[in-house]
C-alpha distance (Angstrom), angle and dihedral (degrees) to the residues before:
residue distance angle dihedral
M1 . . .
A2 3.78 . .
L3 3.71 121.1 .
A4 3.78 117.5 -121.0
E5 3.78 112.1 -105.0
K6 3.78 116.5 -122.5
L7 3.69 108.9 -126.2
K8 3.78 118.9 -134.9
I9 3.82 125.2 -150.8
N10 3.77 123.1 -146.2
V11 3.87 122.5 -126.3
D12 3.79 95.0 -108.6
D13 3.88 92.8 54.2
Y14 3.79 89.8 44.3
L15 3.82 92.9 53.9
Q16 3.80 92.2 43.8
G17 3.79 91.0 49.8
E18 3.82 91.3 50.2
L19 3.74 90.4 60.1
V20 3.79 93.5 62.0
S21 3.78 102.6 29.5
E22 3.76 122.5 105.3
I23 3.90 89.8 -155.5
K24 3.81 121.0 60.9
Y25 3.77 117.7 -127.8
E26 3.77 129.6 -165.1
Y27 3.75 117.4 -142.4
I28 3.79 127.2 -140.3
N29 3.76 117.2 179.8
G30 3.75 97.7 -42.0
E31 3.85 98.2 -33.6
V32 3.78 123.7 100.9
W33 3.77 128.3 -147.9
A34 3.70 126.9 -165.8
M35 3.88 117.3 -123.3
S36 3.84 116.0 -120.8
E37 3.78 124.0 -126.9
A38 3.84 118.7 -98.3
K39 3.77 127.6 -127.6
R40 3.84 122.9 -124.8
S41 3.77 94.0 -97.3
H42 3.81 91.9 52.3
N43 3.83 90.7 52.9
I44 3.82 94.0 45.9
I45 3.81 92.1 51.2
S46 3.80 92.6 46.2
M47 3.75 92.0 50.6
N48 3.78 94.1 44.3
L49 3.83 89.7 53.1
T50 3.82 93.1 44.0
G51 3.78 91.1 53.3
L52 3.82 94.6 45.8
L53 3.79 92.6 47.6
F54 3.80 93.5 44.8
A55 3.86 91.0 52.3
H56 3.77 91.3 47.1
L57 3.85 94.9 48.9
R58 3.83 97.1 45.9
N59 3.81 111.5 127.6
T60 3.80 92.3 17.0
P61 3.79 129.0 103.7
C62 3.89 89.7 -110.7
R63 3.75 125.7 93.3
V64 3.83 132.4 -165.5
F65 3.85 119.1 -135.7
N66 3.71 126.1 -165.1
S67 3.80 130.2 -144.7
D68 3.85 92.7 -69.1
M69 3.82 91.3 73.7
K70 3.75 118.9 74.7
V71 3.83 126.8 -142.0
R72 3.81 117.3 -140.6
V73 3.79 119.8 -147.4
K74 3.88 108.4 -166.5
T75 3.80 123.1 173.2
D76 3.84 133.7 147.6
S77 3.73 89.9 -82.3
D78 3.81 105.2 27.4
D79 3.81 140.4 54.2
C80 3.75 113.7 -179.7
F81 3.84 140.3 157.5
F82 3.77 121.3 -159.1
Y83 3.79 133.4 -179.7
P84 3.83 104.2 -139.8
D85 3.83 115.6 -167.6
L86 3.72 86.1 -114.4
H87 3.73 141.4 -20.0
V88 3.77 140.0 -176.9
M89 3.74 123.4 -132.6
C90 3.82 125.8 -173.6
S91 3.80 102.4 174.9
H92 3.84 120.0 109.1
S93 3.82 90.6 -163.7
D94 3.89 90.6 61.6
N95 3.80 99.8 84.4
A96 3.76 110.4 138.4
E97 3.76 110.9 144.3
F98 3.85 100.6 -124.6
Y99 3.84 104.9 21.1
N100 3.81 144.6 34.8
T101 3.86 125.3 -138.3
Q102 3.76 101.7 -173.6
P103 3.83 111.5 51.9
K104 3.81 117.0 167.3
L105 3.84 94.2 -163.2
I106 3.79 131.7 21.7
V107 3.85 124.1 -170.0
E108 3.78 125.0 -167.5
V109 3.83 121.9 -172.5
L110 3.80 105.4 -145.1
S111 3.74 124.1 -129.8
D112 3.83 133.5 175.8
A113 3.77 90.3 -101.9
T114 3.75 99.4 47.8
E115 3.82 106.2 26.3
R116 3.80 98.2 99.2
Y117 3.86 91.5 41.5
D118 3.97 91.5 49.6
R119 3.85 90.5 48.8
A120 3.78 98.1 44.3
E121 3.80 120.0 16.9
K122 3.77 99.1 30.3
F123 3.75 95.4 40.2
H124 3.85 90.7 49.2
H125 3.93 88.2 56.4
Y126 3.80 96.9 37.8
R127 3.83 91.6 55.0
K128 3.81 87.0 65.1
L129 3.86 91.5 66.6
A130 3.84 105.9 98.9
S131 3.81 90.1 -157.5
L132 3.86 94.5 57.2
E133 3.77 114.3 106.6
E134 3.87 102.8 164.7
Y135 3.78 135.9 24.0
V136 3.81 112.8 -165.5
L137 3.81 126.5 -165.5
V138 3.76 115.7 -166.9
A139 3.79 122.0 -164.9
Q140 3.80 117.2 -138.0
D141 3.82 102.2 -164.2
L142 3.78 94.7 53.0
Q143 3.87 138.7 13.4
R144 3.81 101.4 -87.4
V145 3.80 127.5 130.3
E146 3.85 123.0 -176.9
C147 3.73 116.8 -161.6
Y148 3.81 119.3 -167.1
R149 3.81 112.2 -165.3
R150 3.76 126.4 -166.2
A151 3.78 109.6 -119.2
Q152 3.76 123.7 130.6
F153 3.83 83.2 -43.4
W154 3.75 131.2 3.2
D155 3.79 102.6 -75.9
L156 3.74 119.3 -158.2
Q157 3.79 123.9 -138.7
L158 3.83 114.7 -173.9
Y159 3.82 122.8 -154.7
Q160 3.72 123.3 -166.8
Q161 3.77 102.3 142.0
D162 3.81 109.4 3.6
D163 3.75 126.8 77.5
V164 3.74 114.4 -83.9
W165 3.77 114.6 -111.2
L166 3.86 115.6 -149.9
A167 3.80 99.6 -168.9
S168 3.83 93.3 179.6
I169 3.85 90.7 68.7
G170 3.83 101.0 20.1
L171 3.82 95.9 -113.7
K172 3.77 130.7 142.0
L173 3.83 114.0 -161.4
P174 3.87 126.5 -169.3
L175 3.86 110.1 -130.7
A176 3.77 86.5 -129.2
D177 3.86 91.1 64.6
I178 3.76 93.1 46.9
Y179 3.85 90.5 52.2
E180 3.85 98.8 35.8
G181 3.75 109.5 143.5
V182 3.77 96.8 14.0
V183 3.85 117.4 129.4
F184 3.77 111.3 -153.8
A185 3.86 121.0 -148.9
D186 3.79 91.9 -108.9
Q187 3.76 90.9 51.9
A188 3.82 94.2 47.1
A189 3.85 91.0 54.7
G190 3.75 93.3 53.2
């Protein structure tokens, strides 16, 4: 019995398909993966962060992008497109219409469905971006922010009570501002 051959899609067909698709897909070396839906807390945290970063970056060359803008990771061995929850880009030479290639900061809000993928597969690819200075993972079910900073290696700074320091854009954020409006399970029961 012959095994079914996995079909690959090329980058141009992927990008054209994204223009008409009602579902967003991430692209990893010829394979496409549908994005999962987000919970209320995920959306609140993403919007809080987008607003806070937007206000901080006004009148600078940097821009914050939400989950509608892709990030492309292209190397000799990889060609991938991801939809991070938000990212910051400061390069004027990065001007493709539907994706960025030089993010300075990438933030992913973790969910049960995506946490392993965000920590492993995505981070593996994101680290290949020479422009990337920080990769931030934000929990949605408790106040916990992990910030990986590029140094000699990717150093981890964990925030559970202190203000979050985003060195790449020079911003200190209180945890309360990031999680404003989020009702945690232990609060909902009380």
